[in-house]
DSSP file (Angstrom, degrees, kcal/mol; ACC not computed):
  #  RESIDUE AA STRUCTURE BP1 BP2  ACC     N-H-->O    O-->H-N    N-H-->O    O-->H-N    TCO  KAPPA ALPHA  PHI   PSI    X-CA   Y-CA   Z-CA
    1    1 A L              0   0    0      0, 0.0     2,-0.4     0, 0.0     0, 0.0   0.000 360.0 360.0 360.0 146.7   22.6   45.6   46.7
    2    2 A Q        -     0   0    0      0, 0.0     2,-0.4     0, 0.0     0, 0.0  -0.782 360.0-125.3 -97.7 139.8   21.0   42.5   45.3
    3    3 A Q        -     0   0    0     -2,-0.4     2,-0.2     1,-0.0     0, 0.0  -0.719  27.5-117.8 -84.5 138.0   22.4   40.7   42.4
    4    4 A L        -     0   0    0     -2,-0.4    -1,-0.0     1,-0.0     0, 0.0  -0.506  25.9-148.5 -77.0 136.9   19.9   40.2   39.5
    5    5 A Q        -     0   0    0     -2,-0.2     2,-0.2     3,-0.0     3,-0.0  -0.875  21.3-113.3-101.0 134.9   19.3   36.4   38.8
    6    6 A P        -     0   0    0      0, 0.0     2,-0.2     0, 0.0     0, 0.0  -0.559  33.2-116.7 -69.5 135.9   18.5   35.4   35.3
    7    7 A K        -     0   0    0     -2,-0.2     2,-0.4     1,-0.1     0, 0.0  -0.480  25.2-125.2 -73.8 136.9   15.0   34.2   34.9
    8    8 A T        -     0   0    0     -2,-0.2    -1,-0.1    -3,-0.0    -3,-0.0  -0.674  18.6-142.2 -87.4 136.4   14.7   30.5   33.9
    9    9 A V        -     0   0    0     -2,-0.4    -1,-0.0     1,-0.0     0, 0.0  -0.882  25.8-111.2-103.3 126.5   12.6   30.0   30.7
   10   10 A P        -     0   0    0      0, 0.0     2,-0.2     0, 0.0    -1,-0.0  -0.251  32.0-116.7 -53.7 132.1   10.4   26.8   30.9
   11   11 A K        -     0   0    0      1,-0.1     2,-0.1     3,-0.0     3,-0.1  -0.472  27.4-119.0 -72.0 141.0   11.5   24.2   28.4
   12   12 A R        -     0   0    0     -2,-0.2     2,-0.1     1,-0.1    -1,-0.1  -0.434  32.2-106.5 -71.5 152.5    9.0   23.3   25.8
   13   13 A L        -     0   0    0     -2,-0.1    -1,-0.1     1,-0.1     0, 0.0  -0.450  38.2-100.4 -80.3 164.5    7.8   19.7   25.8
   14   14 A G  S    S+     0   0    0     -2,-0.1     2,-0.4    -3,-0.1    -1,-0.1   0.324  85.1 120.8 -77.9  14.3    9.2   17.6   23.0
   15   15 A T        -     0   0    0      1,-0.0     2,-0.2     2,-0.0    -2,-0.1  -0.619  54.0-143.4 -77.5 133.8    5.9   18.0   20.9
   16   16 A S        -     0   0    0     -2,-0.4    -1,-0.0     2,-0.1    -2,-0.0  -0.477  13.0-131.1 -93.2 166.5    6.2   19.5   17.7
   17   17 A Q  S    S+     0   0    0     -2,-0.2     2,-0.2     2,-0.1    -1,-0.1   0.472  72.5 108.3 -92.5  -2.9    3.8   21.9   16.0
   18   18 A K  S    S-     0   0    0      1,-0.1    -2,-0.1     3,-0.0     3,-0.0  -0.443  76.7-111.8 -75.3 144.0    3.7   20.0   12.7
   19   19 A K        -     0   0    0     -2,-0.2     2,-0.3     1,-0.1    -1,-0.1  -0.463  39.8-101.9 -69.1 145.7    0.6   18.1   11.8
   20   20 A P        -     0   0    0      0, 0.0     2,-0.3     0, 0.0    -1,-0.1  -0.609  40.0-130.7 -75.7 133.4    1.2   14.3   11.8
   21   21 A R        -     0   0    0     -2,-0.3     3,-0.1     1,-0.1    -3,-0.0  -0.547  11.5-118.4 -80.4 140.9    1.5   13.0    8.3
   22   22 A E        -     0   0    0     -2,-0.3    -1,-0.1     1,-0.1     2,-0.1  -0.533  40.8 -95.7 -68.9 148.9   -0.3   10.1    6.9
   23   23 A P        -     0   0    0      0, 0.0     2,-0.3     0, 0.0    -1,-0.1  -0.407  47.5-160.3 -57.8 138.9    1.8    7.2    5.7
   24   24 A Q        -     0   0    0     -2,-0.1     3,-0.0    -3,-0.1    31,-0.0  -0.930  25.4-106.2-128.0 151.0    2.6    7.4    2.0
   25   25 A V        -     0   0    0     -2,-0.3     5,-0.1     1,-0.1    30,-0.1  -0.644  57.6 -96.3 -68.7 125.6    3.6    4.9   -0.7
   26   26 A P    >>  -     0   0    0      0, 0.0     4,-1.9     0, 0.0     3,-0.7  -0.169  22.9-133.0 -56.2 135.4    7.3    5.8   -1.3
   27   27 A R  H 3> S+     0   0    0      1,-0.3     4,-2.5     2,-0.2     5,-0.2   0.820 106.4  57.1 -52.1 -37.4    7.9    8.1   -4.3
   28   28 A S  H 3> S+     0   0    0      2,-0.2     4,-2.8     1,-0.2    -1,-0.3   0.886 107.4  49.8 -70.6 -37.3   10.7    5.8   -5.7
   29   29 A L  H <> S+     0   0    0     -3,-0.7     4,-3.0     2,-0.2     5,-0.3   0.959 111.4  46.3 -61.7 -51.2    8.2    2.9   -5.8
   30   30 A I  H  X S+     0   0    0     -4,-1.9     4,-2.3     2,-0.2     5,-0.2   0.900 113.5  49.7 -60.4 -42.1    5.6    4.8   -7.6
   31   31 A K  H  X S+     0   0    0     -4,-2.5     4,-2.9    -5,-0.2     5,-0.3   0.964 111.5  50.0 -59.0 -53.4    8.2    6.1  -10.1
   32   32 A E  H  X S+     0   0    0     -4,-2.8     4,-2.4     1,-0.2    -2,-0.2   0.916 111.8  45.0 -58.0 -46.6    9.6    2.6  -10.7
   33   33 A I  H  X S+     0   0    0     -4,-3.0     4,-2.0     1,-0.2    -1,-0.2   0.923 115.8  48.5 -66.0 -40.6    6.2    1.0  -11.3
   34   34 A F  H  X S+     0   0    0     -4,-2.3     4,-2.0    -5,-0.3     5,-0.3   0.880 111.9  47.6 -70.5 -34.8    5.2    3.9  -13.6
   35   35 A R  H  X S+     0   0    0     -4,-2.9     4,-2.5    -5,-0.2     5,-0.2   0.907 107.3  57.4 -72.6 -35.0    8.3    3.9  -15.6
   36   36 A H  H  < S+     0   0    0     -4,-2.4    -2,-0.2    -5,-0.3    -1,-0.2   0.969 118.1  32.0 -56.4 -51.1    8.1    0.1  -16.0
   37   37 A F  H  < S+     0   0    0     -4,-2.0    -1,-0.2     1,-0.2    -2,-0.2   0.708 120.3  49.8 -76.5 -23.2    4.6    0.3  -17.6
   38   38 A A  H  < S-     0   0    0     -4,-2.0    -3,-0.2    -5,-0.2    -1,-0.2   0.885  82.1-165.8 -82.6 -42.2    5.1    3.6  -19.3
   39   39 A R     <  +     0   0    0     -4,-2.5    -3,-0.1    -5,-0.3    -4,-0.1   0.830  58.4  76.1  53.7  40.8    8.4    2.6  -20.9
   40   40 A M  S    S-     0   0    0     -5,-0.2    -1,-0.2     0, 0.0    -2,-0.1  -0.968  95.1 -69.2-162.1 163.2    9.3    6.2  -21.8
   41   41 A P        -     0   0    0      0, 0.0     2,-0.4     0, 0.0     0, 0.0  -0.263  42.8-151.7 -60.3 147.7   10.5    9.3  -20.0
   42   42 A V        -     0   0    0      4,-0.0    -7,-0.0     3,-0.0    -8,-0.0  -0.984  11.2-130.8-124.8 125.3    8.1   11.0  -17.7
   43   43 A T     >  -     0   0    0     -2,-0.4     4,-2.4     1,-0.1     5,-0.1  -0.264  26.5-114.1 -67.7 164.8    8.3   14.8  -17.0
   44   44 A R  H  > S+     0   0    0      1,-0.2     4,-2.5     2,-0.2     5,-0.2   0.914 116.7  53.6 -69.4 -36.5    8.2   15.9  -13.3
   45   45 A D  H  > S+     0   0    0      1,-0.2     4,-1.2     2,-0.2    -1,-0.2   0.863 111.1  44.7 -63.8 -35.1    4.8   17.6  -13.8
   46   46 A A  H  > S+     0   0    0      2,-0.2     4,-2.3     1,-0.2     5,-0.2   0.919 112.6  52.6 -73.3 -46.0    3.3   14.4  -15.2
   47   47 A F  H  X S+     0   0    0     -4,-2.4     4,-2.1     1,-0.2    -2,-0.2   0.885 105.9  53.9 -58.9 -41.8    5.0   12.3  -12.4
   48   48 A Q  H  X S+     0   0    0     -4,-2.5     4,-2.0     2,-0.2    -1,-0.2   0.860 110.1  47.7 -59.6 -37.9    3.4   14.7   -9.7
   49   49 A I  H  X S+     0   0    0     -4,-1.2     4,-2.6     2,-0.2     3,-0.3   0.974 111.5  48.8 -69.9 -51.0   -0.1   14.0  -11.1
   50   50 A V  H  X S+     0   0    0     -4,-2.3     4,-2.4     1,-0.2    -2,-0.2   0.824 110.6  53.4 -61.6 -33.2    0.5   10.3  -11.3
   51   51 A E  H  X S+     0   0    0     -4,-2.1     4,-2.1    -5,-0.2    -1,-0.2   0.909 111.5  44.7 -70.2 -39.8    1.7   10.5   -7.6
   52   52 A K  H  X S+     0   0    0     -4,-2.0     4,-1.8    -3,-0.3    -2,-0.2   0.869 112.6  50.2 -73.8 -32.0   -1.4   12.2   -6.5
   53   53 A C  H  X S+     0   0    0     -4,-2.6     4,-2.9     2,-0.2    -2,-0.2   0.939 110.4  50.4 -60.3 -47.3   -3.6    9.9   -8.4
   54   54 A S  H  X S+     0   0    0     -4,-2.4     4,-2.6     1,-0.2     5,-0.3   0.917 110.1  50.8 -56.1 -45.6   -1.8    6.9   -6.8
   55   55 A E  H  X S+     0   0    0     -4,-2.1     4,-2.0     1,-0.2    -1,-0.2   0.912 113.0  45.4 -67.7 -40.9   -2.2    8.3   -3.3
   56   56 A R  H  X S+     0   0    0     -4,-1.8     4,-1.8     2,-0.2    -1,-0.2   0.862 111.8  51.1 -69.5 -37.5   -5.9    8.9   -3.8
   57   57 A Y  H  X S+     0   0    0     -4,-2.9     4,-2.3     2,-0.2     3,-0.3   0.970 112.5  46.1 -63.6 -51.7   -6.4    5.4   -5.4
   58   58 A F  H  X S+     0   0    0     -4,-2.6     4,-2.7     1,-0.3     5,-0.2   0.892 111.4  53.1 -61.3 -41.9   -4.7    3.6   -2.4
   59   59 A K  H  X S+     0   0    0     -4,-2.0     4,-1.5    -5,-0.3    -1,-0.3   0.881 111.9  44.0 -58.8 -39.0   -6.6    5.7    0.0
   60   60 A Q  H  X S+     0   0    0     -4,-1.8     4,-2.3    -3,-0.3    -2,-0.2   0.801 112.3  54.2 -76.4 -30.0   -9.9    4.7   -1.6
   61   61 A L  H  X S+     0   0    0     -4,-2.3     4,-2.1     2,-0.2    -2,-0.2   0.896 109.7  46.2 -70.2 -42.8   -8.8    1.1   -1.8
   62   62 A S  H  X S+     0   0    0     -4,-2.7     4,-2.6    -5,-0.2    -2,-0.2   0.898 111.6  52.1 -63.8 -41.4   -8.0    1.0    1.9
   63   63 A N  H  X S+     0   0    0     -4,-1.5     4,-2.2    -5,-0.2    -2,-0.2   0.934 111.1  46.8 -62.7 -44.2  -11.3    2.6    2.7
   64   64 A D  H  X S+     0   0    0     -4,-2.3     4,-2.7     2,-0.2     5,-0.2   0.894 112.9  49.2 -65.4 -39.2  -13.2    0.0    0.6
   65   65 A L  H  X S+     0   0    0     -4,-2.1     4,-2.2     1,-0.2    -1,-0.2   0.956 110.2  51.1 -64.7 -42.7  -11.3   -2.9    2.2
   66   66 A E  H  X S+     0   0    0     -4,-2.6     4,-2.9     2,-0.2    -1,-0.2   0.908 110.4  49.0 -58.4 -43.8  -12.0   -1.6    5.6
   67   67 A A  H  X S+     0   0    0     -4,-2.2     4,-3.2     1,-0.2     5,-0.2   0.952 111.8  49.2 -56.8 -51.6  -15.8   -1.3    4.7
   68   68 A Y  H  X S+     0   0    0     -4,-2.7     4,-1.3     1,-0.2    -2,-0.2   0.850 114.0  44.9 -62.1 -35.8  -15.8   -4.9    3.4
   69   69 A T  H  <>S+     0   0    0     -4,-2.2     5,-2.0    -5,-0.2     4,-0.3   0.929 113.6  49.7 -70.9 -45.0  -14.0   -6.2    6.5
   70   70 A H  H ><5S+     0   0    0     -4,-2.9     3,-1.6     1,-0.2    -2,-0.2   0.923 108.9  53.1 -58.2 -46.9  -16.2   -4.2    8.9
   71   71 A H  H 3<5S+     0   0    0     -4,-3.2    -1,-0.2     1,-0.3    -2,-0.2   0.830 107.0  53.0 -60.8 -36.2  -19.4   -5.5    7.0
   72   72 A A  T 3<5S-     0   0    0     -4,-1.3    -1,-0.3    -5,-0.2    -2,-0.2   0.460 117.1-114.1 -79.1   0.3  -18.2   -9.1    7.5
   73   73 A G  T < 5S+     0   0    0     -3,-1.6    -3,-0.2    -4,-0.3     2,-0.2   0.615  75.4 118.0  81.6  13.5  -17.8   -8.6   11.2
   74   74 A R      < -     0   0    0     -5,-2.0    -1,-0.3     2,-0.1    -2,-0.1  -0.582  58.1-148.6-108.3 174.4  -14.1   -9.0   11.3
   75   75 A K  S    S+     0   0    0     -2,-0.2     2,-0.4    -3,-0.1    -5,-0.1   0.344  80.1  72.4-119.5   2.9  -11.2   -6.8   12.3
   76   76 A T  S    S-     0   0    0     -7,-0.2     2,-0.4    -6,-0.0    -2,-0.1  -0.966  78.8-126.8-121.3 136.3   -8.6   -8.3    9.8
   77   77 A V        -     0   0    0     -2,-0.4     2,-0.2    -3,-0.0   -11,-0.1  -0.688  31.9-162.5 -73.5 130.0   -8.5   -7.8    6.0
   78   78 A E     >  -     0   0    0     -2,-0.4     4,-1.2     1,-0.1     3,-0.0  -0.591  33.3-105.6-112.1 171.7   -8.5  -11.2    4.3
   79   79 A A  H  > S+     0   0    0      1,-0.2     4,-2.2     2,-0.2     5,-0.2   0.846 119.8  62.4 -61.4 -38.7   -7.5  -12.2    0.7
   80   80 A A  H  > S+     0   0    0      1,-0.2     4,-2.5     2,-0.2    -1,-0.2   0.905  98.0  55.1 -58.9 -42.0  -11.2  -12.7    0.0
   81   81 A D  H  > S+     0   0    0      1,-0.2     4,-2.0     2,-0.2    -1,-0.2   0.913 109.4  48.4 -54.1 -43.6  -11.9   -9.0    0.7
   82   82 A L  H  X S+     0   0    0     -4,-1.2     4,-2.1     1,-0.2    -2,-0.2   0.857 109.2  50.6 -65.0 -38.0   -9.3   -8.1   -1.9
   83   83 A E  H  X S+     0   0    0     -4,-2.2     4,-2.6     2,-0.2     5,-0.2   0.909 110.3  49.9 -69.6 -40.6  -10.7  -10.4   -4.5
   84   84 A V  H  X S+     0   0    0     -4,-2.5     4,-2.2     1,-0.2    -2,-0.2   0.959 112.1  49.0 -57.1 -51.1  -14.2   -8.9   -4.0
   85   85 A L  H  X S+     0   0    0     -4,-2.0     4,-1.7     1,-0.2    -2,-0.2   0.923 112.0  48.0 -52.8 -51.9  -12.8   -5.4   -4.3
   86   86 A M  H  <>S+     0   0    0     -4,-2.1     5,-1.9     1,-0.2     6,-1.0   0.878 110.0  52.3 -62.7 -38.0  -11.0   -6.4   -7.5
   87   87 A R  H ><5S+     0   0    0     -4,-2.6     3,-1.0     4,-0.2    -1,-0.2   0.891 107.7  51.8 -63.9 -36.3  -14.1   -8.0   -8.9
   88   88 A R  H 3<5S+     0   0    0     -4,-2.2    -2,-0.2     1,-0.3    -1,-0.2   0.822 109.2  50.7 -66.7 -29.1  -16.1   -4.8   -8.3
   89   89 A Q  T 3<5S-     0   0    0     -4,-1.7    -1,-0.3    -5,-0.2    -2,-0.2   0.437 117.1-115.5 -95.3   6.7  -13.4   -2.8  -10.1
   90   90 A G  T < 5S+     0   0    0     -3,-1.0    -3,-0.2    -4,-0.2    -2,-0.1   0.516  86.8 113.6  79.5   4.7  -13.6   -5.3  -13.1
   91   91 A L  S   <S+     0   0    0     -5,-1.9     2,-0.5    -6,-0.2    -4,-0.2   0.868  73.4  48.5 -69.8 -36.6  -10.0   -6.5  -12.6
   92   92 A V  S    S+     0   0    0     -6,-1.0    -2,-0.2    -9,-0.2     2,-0.2  -0.932  72.8 159.9-106.2 118.2  -11.0  -10.0  -11.6
   93   93 A T        -     0   0    0      3,-2.1     5,-0.1    -2,-0.5    -6,-0.0  -0.677  57.5 -98.0-126.0-172.8  -13.5  -11.8  -13.8
   94   94 A D  S    S+     0   0    0     -2,-0.2    -1,-0.0     1,-0.2    -2,-0.0   0.841 128.9  42.3 -79.1 -29.7  -14.6  -15.3  -14.4
   95   95 A K  S    S+     0   0    0      1,-0.2    -1,-0.2     2,-0.0    -3,-0.0   0.767 121.6  41.9 -79.9 -24.1  -12.3  -15.3  -17.6
   96   96 A M  S    S-     0   0    0      4,-0.0    -3,-2.1     3,-0.0    -1,-0.2  -0.807  82.3-171.3-125.5  82.3   -9.3  -13.4  -15.8
   97   97 A P     >  -     0   0    0      0, 0.0     4,-1.6     0, 0.0     3,-0.2  -0.244  38.2-103.7 -68.4 164.6   -9.0  -15.0  -12.3
   98   98 A L  H  > S+     0   0    0      1,-0.2     4,-2.6     2,-0.2     3,-0.2   0.918 119.7  58.2 -56.5 -48.5   -6.7  -13.5   -9.5
   99   99 A N  H  > S+     0   0    0      1,-0.2     4,-2.5     2,-0.2    -1,-0.2   0.875 103.4  53.9 -52.4 -43.5   -4.0  -16.3  -10.1
  100  100 A V  H  > S+     0   0    0     -3,-0.2     4,-2.1     2,-0.2    -1,-0.2   0.907 109.6  45.8 -56.6 -49.8   -3.8  -15.3  -13.7
  101  101 A L  H  X S+     0   0    0     -4,-1.6     4,-2.2    -3,-0.2     5,-0.3   0.902 111.8  53.4 -64.0 -41.0   -3.1  -11.6  -12.8
  102  102 A I  H  X S+     0   0    0     -4,-2.6     4,-2.1     1,-0.2    -2,-0.2   0.931 112.5  42.4 -53.9 -48.7   -0.6  -12.7  -10.2
  103  103 A E  H  < S+     0   0    0     -4,-2.5    -1,-0.2     1,-0.2    -2,-0.2   0.822 116.5  49.3 -72.9 -27.8    1.3  -14.8  -12.7
  104  104 A R  H  < S+     0   0    0     -4,-2.1    -1,-0.2    -5,-0.2    -2,-0.2   0.845 124.2  21.6 -80.5 -33.3    1.1  -12.1  -15.4
  105  105 A F  H  < S+     0   0    0     -4,-2.2    -2,-0.2    -5,-0.1    -3,-0.2   0.647 106.5  77.7-113.7 -17.8    2.3   -8.9  -13.4
  106  106 A L  S  < S-     0   0    0     -4,-2.1     5,-0.0    -5,-0.3     0, 0.0  -0.749  78.3-114.0-109.0 149.8    4.3  -10.1  -10.5
  107  107 A P    >>  -     0   0    0      0, 0.0     4,-2.3     0, 0.0     3,-0.5  -0.183  39.8 -99.4 -61.0 163.7    7.9  -11.4  -10.3
  108  108 A L  H 3> S+     0   0    0      1,-0.2     4,-2.3     2,-0.2     5,-0.2   0.843 117.7  58.1 -56.1 -37.9    8.5  -15.0   -9.4
  109  109 A E  H 3> S+     0   0    0      1,-0.2     4,-0.8     2,-0.2    -1,-0.2   0.878 108.8  44.2 -66.7 -29.6    9.4  -14.5   -5.9
  110  110 A Y  H <> S+     0   0    0     -3,-0.5     4,-1.9     2,-0.2     3,-0.3   0.871 110.5  57.8 -79.9 -33.8    6.1  -12.8   -5.0
  111  111 A R  H  X S+     0   0    0     -4,-2.3     4,-2.9     1,-0.2    -2,-0.2   0.916 103.8  52.6 -56.2 -40.8    4.2  -15.5   -7.1
  112  112 A R  H  < S+     0   0    0     -4,-2.3    -1,-0.2     1,-0.2     5,-0.2   0.851 110.2  47.8 -66.2 -30.1    5.7  -18.1   -4.9
  113  113 A L  H  < S+     0   0    0     -4,-0.8    -1,-0.2    -3,-0.3    -2,-0.2   0.899 120.4  36.2 -76.3 -35.2    4.4  -16.2   -1.8
  114  114 A L  H  < S+     0   0    0     -4,-1.9    -2,-0.2     1,-0.2    -3,-0.2   0.842 111.5  55.2 -90.7 -39.1    0.9  -15.8   -3.1
  115  115 A I  S  < S-     0   0    0     -4,-2.9    -1,-0.2    -5,-0.2    10,-0.1  -0.875  85.5-120.3-108.9 114.5    0.1  -19.0   -5.1
  116  116 A P        -     0   0    0      0, 0.0     2,-0.4     0, 0.0    -3,-0.1  -0.225  32.5-168.7 -44.9 128.8    0.5  -22.4   -3.3
  117  117 A V  E     -A  125   0A   0      8,-2.9     8,-2.5    -5,-0.2     2,-0.6  -0.987  19.2-128.9-121.3 128.5    3.0  -24.5   -5.2
  118  118 A A  E     -A  124   0A   0     -2,-0.4     6,-0.2     6,-0.2     2,-0.2  -0.716  30.9-171.7 -82.5 125.2    3.6  -28.2   -4.5
  119  119 A M  E >>  -A  123   0A   0      4,-3.7     3,-0.9    -2,-0.6     4,-0.7  -0.535  36.7 -66.8-104.4 176.6    7.2  -29.1   -3.9
  120  120 A S  T 34 S+     0   0    0      1,-0.2     3,-0.4    -2,-0.2    -1,-0.2  -0.225 118.3  40.1 -62.4 151.3    9.0  -32.4   -3.5
  121  121 A G  T 34 S-     0   0    0      1,-0.2    -1,-0.2    -3,-0.1     3,-0.1   0.636 128.0 -79.4  81.2  11.4    8.1  -34.3   -0.4
  122  122 A N  T <4 S+     0   0    0     -3,-0.9     2,-0.5     1,-0.2    -1,-0.2   0.778  87.4 149.0  63.6  25.7    4.4  -33.5   -0.7
  123  123 A K  E  <  -A  119   0A   0     -4,-0.7    -4,-3.7    -3,-0.4     2,-0.5  -0.813  36.8-151.8 -93.1 133.0    4.9  -30.0    0.8
  124  124 A V  E     -A  118   0A   0     -2,-0.5    -6,-0.2    -6,-0.2     4,-0.1  -0.861  21.9-127.3 -98.5 130.2    2.8  -27.1   -0.3
  125  125 A I  E    S+A  117   0A   0     -8,-2.5    -8,-2.9    -2,-0.5     2,-0.1  -0.985  88.9  39.0-122.6 130.6    4.4  -23.7    0.0
  126  126 A P  S    S-     0   0    0      0, 0.0     2,-0.1     0, 0.0    -1,-0.1   0.549  88.6-140.9 -83.0 152.0    3.2  -21.3    1.4
  127  127 A C              0   0    0     -2,-0.1    -2,-0.1     1,-0.1    -4,-0.0  -0.468 360.0 360.0 -74.5 143.3    1.8  -23.2    4.4
  128  128 A K              0   0    0     -2,-0.1    -1,-0.1    -4,-0.1    -3,-0.0   0.448 360.0 360.0 -88.0 360.0   -1.7  -22.1    5.6
């Protein structure tokens, strides 16, 4: 009599059946920013709508920046592309330049990174 041998089941490869997800802005960041500007409690339903709107806004923003960069014949988004986009959206005008927006809405540590500042010893930070 022959002994029965168990059949080996081929192992599945490490691929999952889930669809790859797009990167998202962290919910905690959206919540923190919205609470800062709303300055009042926000219901869950309202926050979910804000989150969806933010996601769509950043997706459209990145598509527009990609189009501007492609039109200029470059592969890297530059600060000028962002300024053109903000001008088209009406955020940056002749009366409200980008530096004023940066100074008004960003904390000091981010302002130092974005706006050149002369320090002692004739050094300008950030260096270009």
